[in-house]
Structures are given as structure tokens and as C-alpha cells.
VOLO-892779 format. One record per residue (C-alpha): x, y, z. Coordinates in pm, whole numbers. Each point is the difference from the previous one (the first is absolute). Example, Ala and Ser with C-alpha at 12.3 -4.5 7.8 and 13.67 -1.06 7.14 Angstrom:
! VOLO-892779
+--------+--------+--------+
!     xx !     yy !     zz !
+--------+--------+--------+
!   1230 !   -450 !    780 !
!    137 !    344 !    -66 !
+--------+--------+--------+
***
This chain:
! VOLO-892779
+--------+--------+--------+
!     xx !     yy !     zz !
+--------+--------+--------+
!   1861 !   1431 !   1264 !
!   -323 !    -83 !     79 !
!   -100 !   -228 !    268 !
!    -99 !   -387 !    -51 !
!   -338 !    -71 !     34 !
!    -56 !   -247 !    295 !
!   -135 !   -260 !    -90 !
!   -386 !   -115 !     42 !
!    -76 !   -326 !    208 !
!     38 !   -335 !   -167 !
!   -310 !   -189 !     37 !
!     35 !   -367 !    -59 !
!   -248 !   -142 !   -257 !
!    -94 !   -284 !    268 !
!   -157 !    267 !    251 !
!   -151 !    195 !   -290 !
!   -213 !   -334 !    -94 !
!    -57 !    -44 !    337 !
!   -118 !    352 !     71 !
!   -244 !    -47 !   -302 !
!   -107 !   -333 !     97 !
!   -105 !    175 !    354 !
!   -163 !    278 !   -153 !
!   -192 !   -225 !   -257 !
!   -130 !   -196 !    294 !
!    -65 !    250 !    229 !
!   -244 !    163 !   -244 !
!   -142 !   -298 !   -128 !
!    -57 !   -163 !    393 !
!    -93 !    377 !     59 !
!   -268 !     16 !   -265 !
!   -115 !   -364 !     90 !
!    -91 !    126 !    357 !
!   -178 !    335 !   -124 !
!   -229 !   -257 !   -249 !
!    -61 !   -279 !    263 !
!    -90 !    344 !    253 !
!   -244 !    115 !   -246 !
!    -95 !   -311 !    -73 !
!   -126 !   -111 !    367 !
!    -93 !    344 !     76 !
!   -245 !    -22 !   -296 !
!    -87 !   -369 !    148 !
!    -58 !    159 !    365 !
!   -223 !    285 !   -162 !
!   -208 !   -245 !   -188 !
!    -43 !   -242 !    252 !
!   -145 !    285 !    213 !
!   -269 !     94 !   -252 !
!    -98 !   -347 !      5 !
!    -20 !    -50 !    345 !
!   -212 !    324 !     21 !
!   -198 !    -74 !   -234 !
!    -89 !   -399 !     84 !
!    -80 !    121 !    342 !
!   -258 !    284 !   -174 !
!   -114 !   -271 !   -183 !
!    -24 !   -237 !    296 !
!   -206 !    291 !    231 !
!   -240 !     96 !   -303 !
!    -57 !   -380 !    -40 !
!   -124 !    -46 !    349 !
!   -155 !    313 !     13 !
!   -221 !   -128 !   -237 !
!    -44 !   -391 !     51 !
!    116 !    -41 !    372 !
!   -256 !    -58 !    270 !
!    -45 !     69 !    357 !
!     61 !   -225 !    182 !
!   -187 !     29 !    347 !
!   -313 !    105 !   -254 !
!     55 !   -227 !   -340 !
!    -68 !    300 !   -232 !
!    187 !    237 !   -155 !
!    156 !    338 !    210 !
!   -205 !    256 !     73 !
!    289 !    156 !    234 !
!    292 !     96 !   -169 !
!    167 !     20 !    339 !
!    -93 !   -384 !     79 !
!     78 !    -49 !   -386 !
!    367 !    166 !     33 !
!     29 !   -241 !    346 !
!   -111 !   -277 !   -160 !
!    239 !     53 !   -327 !
!    341 !    125 !    266 !
!    -20 !   -371 !    181 !
!      4 !   -209 !   -283 !
!    308 !    201 !   -202 !
!    359 !   -122 !     64 !
!    203 !    308 !    -88 !
!    308 !    -13 !   -143 !
!    303 !    146 !    290 !
!     19 !    316 !   -202 !
!   -324 !      1 !    -49 !
!   -311 !    230 !    238 !
!   -342 !    -77 !    -93 !
!   -275 !    294 !    226 !
!   -354 !     62 !    -34 !
!   -116 !    347 !     32 !
!   -342 !     84 !    118 !
!   -198 !    307 !    -74 !
!     33 !    202 !    351 !
!    379 !    -68 !      4 !
!     21 !   -340 !    169 !
!    300 !   -221 !   -109 !
!    -19 !   -384 !    -37 !
!    297 !   -220 !    -25 !
!    150 !   -323 !     59 !
!    103 !   -148 !    304 !
!    366 !      1 !    -64 !
!    320 !    161 !     -6 !
!    -13 !    200 !   -314 !
!    343 !    153 !   -186 !
!   -129 !    345 !    122 !
!   -259 !    162 !    137 !
!   -142 !    175 !   -255 !
!   -359 !     76 !    203 !
!    155 !    189 !    220 !
!    157 !    166 !   -236 !
!   -268 !    293 !    -83 !
!    190 !    200 !   -289 !
!     43 !   -340 !   -229 !
!   -317 !   -101 !     88 !
!   -154 !    341 !    -73 !
!    198 !    -20 !   -347 !
!   -122 !   -307 !    -85 !
!   -350 !     61 !     88 !
!    -34 !    284 !   -159 !
!    171 !   -124 !   -312 !
!   -208 !     27 !   -356 !
!    113 !   -347 !   -128 !
!    -37 !   -308 !    151 !
!    401 !    -92 !     -9 !
!    312 !    220 !     39 !
!    312 !     62 !    236 !
!     75 !    220 !    288 !
!    235 !     26 !    254 !
!     89 !   -103 !    357 !
!    248 !    -59 !    270 !
!     34 !   -361 !   -143 !
!     51 !    115 !   -310 !
!   -220 !     -9 !   -347 !
!   -335 !   -141 !     56 !
!   -165 !   -187 !   -329 !
!   -382 !     35 !     81 !
!   -325 !   -109 !   -195 !
!   -386 !    106 !    244 !
!   -337 !   -123 !   -120 !
!   -310 !    151 !    161 !
!   -323 !   -198 !     63 !
!   -315 !     47 !   -125 !
!   -302 !    138 !    215 !
!   -120 !    290 !    225 !
!    289 !    -19 !    250 !
!    329 !    -62 !   -248 !
!    300 !   -184 !    151 !
!    323 !     38 !   -149 !
!    259 !   -316 !    -56 !
!    361 !    130 !     -9 !
!    299 !   -281 !   -125 !
!    298 !    158 !     82 !
!    354 !   -174 !   -128 !
!    365 !    154 !    136 !
!    216 !    -92 !   -311 !
!    304 !    198 !    199 !
!    164 !   -365 !    110 !
!    -87 !   -144 !   -351 !
!    215 !    238 !    -92 !
!    233 !    -53 !    281 !
!     37 !   -353 !    -64 !
!     83 !     69 !   -391 !
!    275 !    281 !     97 !
!    150 !   -302 !    239 !
!    -12 !   -241 !   -262 !
!    178 !    273 !   -249 !
!    222 !     49 !    273 !
!     89 !   -417 !     -2 !
!     38 !      4 !   -334 !
!    227 !    301 !     37 !
!    262 !   -177 !    226 !
!    -29 !   -346 !   -228 !
!     82 !    227 !   -289 !
!    267 !    175 !    206 !
!    152 !   -364 !     90 !
!    -69 !   -121 !   -370 !
!    210 !    338 !   -145 !
!    298 !   -126 !    228 !
!    -50 !   -325 !   -107 !
!     -6 !     99 !   -321 !
!    280 !    256 !      5 !
!    263 !   -274 !    162 !
!   -124 !   -224 !   -284 !
!     68 !    220 !   -228 !
!    330 !    106 !    107 !
!    145 !   -373 !    -37 !
!   -203 !    -39 !   -309 !
!    152 !    374 !   -191 !
!    370 !   -110 !    141 !
!    -39 !   -323 !   -154 !
!   -112 !    106 !   -341 !
!    239 !    343 !     21 !
!    272 !   -215 !    109 !
!    142 !    -69 !   -377 !
!    -32 !    381 !    -32 !
!    209 !     45 !    320 !
!    249 !   -246 !   -195 !
!      7 !    214 !   -302 !
!     90 !    285 !    182 !
!    212 !   -179 !    158 !
!    205 !   -109 !   -259 !
!    -17 !    307 !   -203 !
!    182 !    185 !    291 !
!    226 !   -258 !      9 !
!     80 !    -77 !   -342 !
!    322 !    227 !   -134 !
!    176 !    -18 !   -343 !
!    215 !   -235 !     89 !
!   -249 !   -232 !    162 !
!   -294 !    -98 !   -227 !
!    -25 !   -391 !     95 !
!   -273 !     14 !    270 !
!   -300 !    -58 !   -108 !
!   -345 !    -47 !    178 !
!   -195 !   -297 !     82 !
!   -357 !     16 !   -207 !
!   -221 !   -255 !    183 !
!   -324 !    193 !    -36 !
!   -202 !    -63 !   -348 !
!   -147 !    391 !     71 !
!     72 !    357 !    -26 !
!    215 !    -16 !    238 !
!    196 !   -316 !   -169 !
!     -3 !    166 !   -320 !
!    191 !    345 !    128 !
!    238 !   -234 !    177 !
!     63 !   -141 !   -373 !
!    -21 !    299 !   -196 !
!    261 !    126 !    302 !
!    207 !   -327 !   -113 !
!    -20 !     58 !   -365 !
!     82 !    374 !     79 !
!    341 !   -148 !    164 !
!     24 !   -198 !   -302 !
!     53 !    261 !   -188 !
!    187 !    209 !    190 !
!    244 !   -286 !     34 !
!     50 !    -63 !   -373 !
!     -4 !    401 !    -49 !
!    311 !     59 !    241 !
!    151 !   -335 !   -124 !
!    -17 !    167 !   -345 !
!    161 !    260 !    142 !
!    272 !   -189 !    169 !
!     70 !   -149 !   -294 !
!     -8 !    230 !   -256 !
!    279 !    215 !    224 !
!    189 !   -303 !    108 !
!     16 !   -130 !   -394 !
!     68 !    321 !   -130 !
!    309 !    111 !    275 !
!    140 !   -363 !    -92 !
!    -34 !     25 !   -388 !
!    122 !    368 !    -13 !
!    317 !     62 !    196 !
!    219 !   -222 !   -213 !
!    -88 !    209 !   -297 !
!     -1 !    332 !    256 !
!    322 !   -150 !    124 !
!    142 !    -35 !   -375 !
!    -39 !    356 !   -144 !
!    104 !    143 !    372 !
!    302 !   -216 !    -46 !
!     83 !    152 !   -340 !
!   -101 !    330 !     39 !
!    222 !     17 !    282 !
!    303 !   -192 !   -274 !
!    -75 !    223 !   -258 !
!    325 !    257 !   -127 !
!     22 !    224 !   -242 !
!     44 !   -198 !   -307 !
!   -254 !     87 !   -272 !
!    -13 !   -423 !    -84 !
!    -19 !   -127 !    354 !
!   -215 !    280 !     86 !
!   -266 !   -141 !   -312 !
!     76 !   -348 !    120 !
!   -107 !     81 !    338 !
!   -312 !    225 !    -95 !
!   -153 !   -316 !   -223 !
!     66 !   -247 !    327 !
!   -177 !    260 !    182 !
!   -317 !     69 !   -222 !
!    -40 !   -371 !    -49 !
!      8 !   -105 !    336 !
!   -292 !    323 !     61 !
!   -167 !   -159 !   -308 !
!     19 !   -331 !    191 !
!   -133 !    176 !    361 !
!   -269 !    148 !   -192 !
!   -165 !   -348 !    -89 !
!     79 !   -155 !    288 !
!   -221 !    287 !    191 !
!   -262 !    -32 !   -305 !
!    -60 !   -326 !     58 !
!     19 !    -15 !    349 !
!   -299 !    275 !     52 !
!   -163 !   -255 !   -291 !
!     59 !   -240 !    255 !
!   -157 !    210 !    265 !
!   -307 !    104 !   -195 !
!    -68 !   -344 !    -27 !
!   -126 !    -25 !    351 !
!   -311 !    273 !   -138 !
!   -297 !   -134 !    -59 !
!     21 !    181 !   -356 !
!    263 !   -135 !   -101 !
!   -150 !   -192 !   -288 !
!   -297 !    165 !   -176 !
!   -216 !   -265 !   -143 !
!   -191 !      2 !   -322 !
!    -50 !   -245 !   -260 !
!    219 !     46 !   -310 !
!     92 !   -246 !   -335 !
!    257 !   -232 !     81 !
!     78 !    -43 !   -333 !
!     81 !    380 !    -32 !
!    157 !     15 !    295 !
!    246 !   -303 !    -82 !
!     72 !    154 !   -352 !
!    102 !    331 !    198 !
!    208 !   -134 !    233 !
!    163 !   -194 !   -283 !
!     68 !    307 !   -184 !
!    163 !    151 !    274 !
!    235 !   -284 !    130 !
!    137 !    -74 !   -381 !
!    211 !    339 !     52 !
!    144 !   -158 !    342 !
!    307 !   -178 !   -156 !
!    118 !   -148 !   -309 !
!   -187 !   -378 !    115 !
!   -203 !   -214 !   -247 !
!   -330 !    110 !    131 !
!   -282 !   -225 !    -42 !
!   -393 !     31 !     35 !
!    -84 !   -317 !    161 !
!   -392 !     14 !     82 !
!   -268 !    252 !      1 !
!   -269 !    -15 !    209 !
!   -386 !     88 !   -178 !
!   -212 !    189 !    252 !
!     -3 !    262 !    237 !
!     91 !     15 !    373 !
!    -34 !    218 !    285 !
!    351 !    131 !     77 !
!    244 !    309 !     -1 !
!    151 !      5 !   -314 !
!    250 !    224 !     86 !
!    131 !   -208 !    327 !
!    -13 !   -278 !   -236 !
!    209 !    134 !   -261 !
!    219 !    114 !    242 !
!     14 !   -347 !    206 !
!     47 !   -182 !   -382 !
!    309 !    234 !    -82 !
!    163 !    -61 !    283 !
!     18 !   -326 !    -50 !
!    123 !     67 !   -333 !
!    277 !    209 !     54 !
!    116 !   -276 !    330 !
!     -1 !   -253 !   -366 !
!    192 !    296 !   -217 !
!    248 !    -17 !    316 !
!     38 !   -387 !     46 !
!     45 !    -63 !   -409 !
!    221 !    126 !   -283 !
!    -51 !    115 !   -341 !
!   -195 !   -229 !   -212 !
!   -128 !   -244 !    289 !
!   -398 !    -11 !     -1 !
!   -215 !    188 !    193 !
!   -392 !   -143 !    -20 !
!   -318 !    244 !    156 !
!   -321 !   -126 !     25 !
!   -351 !    -11 !    138 !
!   -281 !   -237 !     67 !
!   -352 !     43 !    170 !
!   -271 !   -224 !    109 !
!   -329 !     45 !    189 !
!    196 !     89 !    325 !
!    363 !     86 !    -64 !
!    209 !    232 !   -215 !
!    364 !   -101 !   -104 !
!    271 !    192 !    -86 !
!    350 !   -125 !      1 !
!    393 !     44 !   -150 !
!    196 !   -315 !    -56 !
!    333 !     34 !   -101 !
!    322 !   -223 !   -106 !
!    202 !    117 !    246 !
!    225 !   -190 !    279 !
!   -375 !    -34 !    197 !
!     31 !     -1 !    418 !
!    178 !   -198 !    246 !
!   -210 !   -208 !    176 !
!    104 !    179 !    357 !
!   -100 !    346 !   -159 !
!   -338 !    -89 !   -123 !
!   -149 !    160 !    317 !
!    212 !    281 !     66 !
!     35 !    189 !   -313 !
!   -379 !     98 !     83 !
!    138 !    181 !    323 !
!    119 !    366 !    -25 !
!    347 !     35 !    -95 !
!     72 !   -369 !   -109 !
!    199 !    -46 !   -261 !
!      5 !   -393 !   -183 !
!    350 !   -193 !     77 !
!    -13 !    -37 !   -379 !
!    112 !    340 !   -140 !
!    -59 !    -79 !   -328 !
!    210 !    158 !   -291 !
!      1 !    363 !    122 !
!    141 !    118 !    291 !
!   -308 !     51 !    296 !
!   -112 !    382 !    -55 !
!   -373 !     51 !    197 !
!    -51 !     26 !    378 !
!   -187 !   -321 !    -11 !
!   -320 !    197 !     -2 !
!   -146 !   -138 !   -316 !
!   -188 !   -338 !    113 !
!    -84 !    158 !    311 !
!   -194 !    235 !   -202 !
!   -160 !   -265 !   -210 !
!    -72 !   -151 !    333 !
!   -196 !    276 !    139 !
!   -222 !     85 !   -356 !
!    -88 !   -339 !     -5 !
!   -100 !    -31 !    373 !
!   -212 !    347 !    -70 !
!   -189 !   -189 !   -244 !
!    -20 !   -253 !    212 !
!    222 !   -256 !   -216 !
!    298 !   -169 !     40 !
!    364 !      1 !   -187 !
!    107 !   -362 !    -83 !
!    374 !    -90 !   -115 !
!     33 !   -329 !   -201 !
!    338 !   -105 !   -201 !
!    230 !   -237 !     94 !
!    347 !     87 !     95 !
!    207 !     66 !   -277 !
!   -266 !    -64 !   -259 !
!   -172 !    391 !      0 !
!   -253 !    129 !    250 !
!   -352 !     86 !    -28 !
!   -173 !    282 !    182 !
!   -383 !     18 !    -26 !
!   -248 !    189 !    150 !
!   -327 !   -141 !    137 !
!   -271 !    241 !     78 !
!   -412 !    -24 !     46 !
!   -178 !     65 !   -304 !
!   -293 !    181 !    178 !
!    271 !    215 !    174 !
!    -35 !    -68 !    391 !
!    279 !    230 !     19 !
!     84 !    154 !    397 !
!   -230 !    309 !     28 !
!   -178 !    -62 !   -266 !
!   -365 !   -166 !     35 !
!    -61 !   -325 !   -266 !
+--------+--------+--------+
***
């Protein structure tokens, strides 16, 4: 005996939707934060390059065009040039401007800079010894972006522009952290809203699940209210349609069992009683076997009729095809003439084609003719005919019998129902004939109508759509 497998924990659809929403939102917000950081870093890099280039251009322009305020002539002393230029510049908080003389003396602005670069001999040595006009170098205050320009003359000096970019990077990181905090709050808010919205959207699904769990074979009447015109609403509507089909199927099954039990109980009782009372007399035994055989035949007919009525609930009960009504009527007339010694009359014949099931139509009309034979006598008239127009196909059987009493006109189409006027012959059927005819008409999307006045005969007409819009069939 194998052990039962442990049940896997059930994760609700609502929770899965929320988790996917959180993951998608987190990935989207993280991607946005990374993209924003990359953009801001690129802007910081670009701004630092532009600042260095701008300071370099201003110094070059001042060196070539500027005049010494003391002499009114161009600068001939690099130290005087650097000193004058530095006094006129207003450096940013992260910017440091220095002048380095050939003898190593450093000229600086009279302000507190971001870092005492002039005291960092190693960093100054790297900047001055670098072959290019700009570059990067590390320092205790972070990375330095620098540019340098050498003055012309016998005693060249160097103008150094240093930009400490780490604080800009720190501001970018701080902004990204703020974005992360805001995104986290937005994520929590979005998760809460998603939980509420998903709950409202999935409410019909939960209702479907609970309804399915509560429905039993004895209780198929519950339905789900459809309030949304979307996929979830369609699910509820589809579920209701499924319940309708199940309800009809179980109702058909119960009705079949009830009808079979009700109608078969009598012949079974008759058969059992005659068999129990049967003696040894050959004539009595022969009579008993004849009665038993008749009852068994009747039971067989009842079962076949009940099975046919049960099959009428299936979509494939009728198989539609275009058939010539003239030929179908002629075939039906030839078959019904053998049912009894009556005055058979072909009352009319439709010309053209109709989309019907020829076997079911034949079965229905033959059943109507059989009823007419049961309620008439030899020599009475039974008329069979058909007619066809643009929309309808009609088949009828009319007899000259006693007709149907007004109080029975509706009831005779029910199962196991018999008319109050029995006609000229004792009742022999189970009362399923007209129910079968009604089922065949309904399978075609049509109806059965009863005409004629009581005492003047009866006319049963099968009225069907010519286009054959039958149940389970496409027009």
C-alpha cells in the first residue's frame, strides 16, 4: 500500500497576481532607477568636462588679451598673470584653481577649497608630470578631474584646474536612494491597490469555486449573478450555462428513471402474477405465455421510446440535410398506408427542398398516422400531406375520428398521457407517441399543432423551419 502523497500548499490566484505585480513593478522601478542614475552620472561627467574646458578657455583668453592693471601692458611675469587671474575668478565649491611657478611655488585663491591639493605633493606631482592637458588622479578627497595650461615665456608657469567630482556622485547616489524610498512606498501602495483590485476582479471566480463546491446532484438550481461584461463575467455566464446543461441532463435522467419505473411496474406485475399462477394445464400455460410475451413486447416498446426521448436532449438528435419534400412525402405516404385498412388520401405535397432530418420527420409523421389509425375504424378517411413556403415546411395527418376533447388538447402531448376519448379501439400504447413527435419537432426548432373540433376529427401538423435551424445545428 503506497502512502498518500502530501498535498502541495495552495497559492491563491489573488496572491499569485499580487506577487507578479510586485515583481513587475520592482523590476520596472529598479530599471528606471538604474537608468536615471546612469543619466545623472553621464551629466555629471559632461558638466565636469565642460567646466574644465570653460576655465581653460577663460585663462587662455586672459593670458592672450588681458592687461596688467599696474602697467596697463600685457603681462610679462607669469606669476603676476596667475595671481591677477586667480583674484578675478569665482570657483565653484568643488573647484580648485592653482598656479604653479617654475620654481615650485604655488599661487592659490584666498578661500577655503574642497581639498588642500597644494599640500598633496604626490597628487601635484602626478598632475604636473602627466603628458596630456587633462586627466584624472586619486586623492583622499576622492577622484580629481583636472586640466592644466602652461604659460609662454622664458619662465613658464602652469595654471591647474582641479574639480572634485565625488560630491556630485554622492548627490546622484542620494537622489537615487530617495527615488528608491519613494519607489518602495509606491510599490507598497501599488501592492495594496493591486490586492484590492485583484480581489474585486477575482470575486466572481471565487464565487464560481464556492458554488461548484456546494453544488450536488440534488441541488443544481444555484446560479452565479453576472455583473461584469469582461472575461470573468463570461466565465460566470459559461459556468451558469454548464449548470443549465447539467440540470437538464439530470432532470432528463430522473424523468427517464421515474417514467420507466412508473410505466414498467404494471407489465412486470402482470408477468409475475401470471407466472406465479400458471398451472400444469397446456392450454393455460399457452395462454399465460402469450400474455407474458405481449407484456414483454410492450415493455420493450416503452424502453425504446424512453431511450428515444432521452436521446432527444442530445445535440445530434437530428441530422439535418437538404431533401426534396416531394420525395419525402411520397415515401411517408407509402409507409403509412400499411398501418391499417383506412381510406388513405394524399392531401397535398410540397414542391422544393427543406433542410430536415428525413428519418426523424418520417418517424414523427408515421407516429401521427399510427395514432390516427388507433382512433378510427376501417373505411374511415386519413389524410396525409405536406406544404412548403419560403420560411416553413409543414407535414400533417388528419383523420375523421372522434377528435380530442378540449380539456385534453394540451395534456396529450405530455409523456404517458392519453386522450379522454379513446376512439374506436382500446388503448394499447404507453402514451409516448405524441411526446416523441414533440421532441422531434423541437429538435428541428419547430412545433406540433393540433387542429379540428371535438367530434369532427383531429389534425396534427408538424411545423418546421425550412432552413433547418435545429437544436445543436448551425443554420
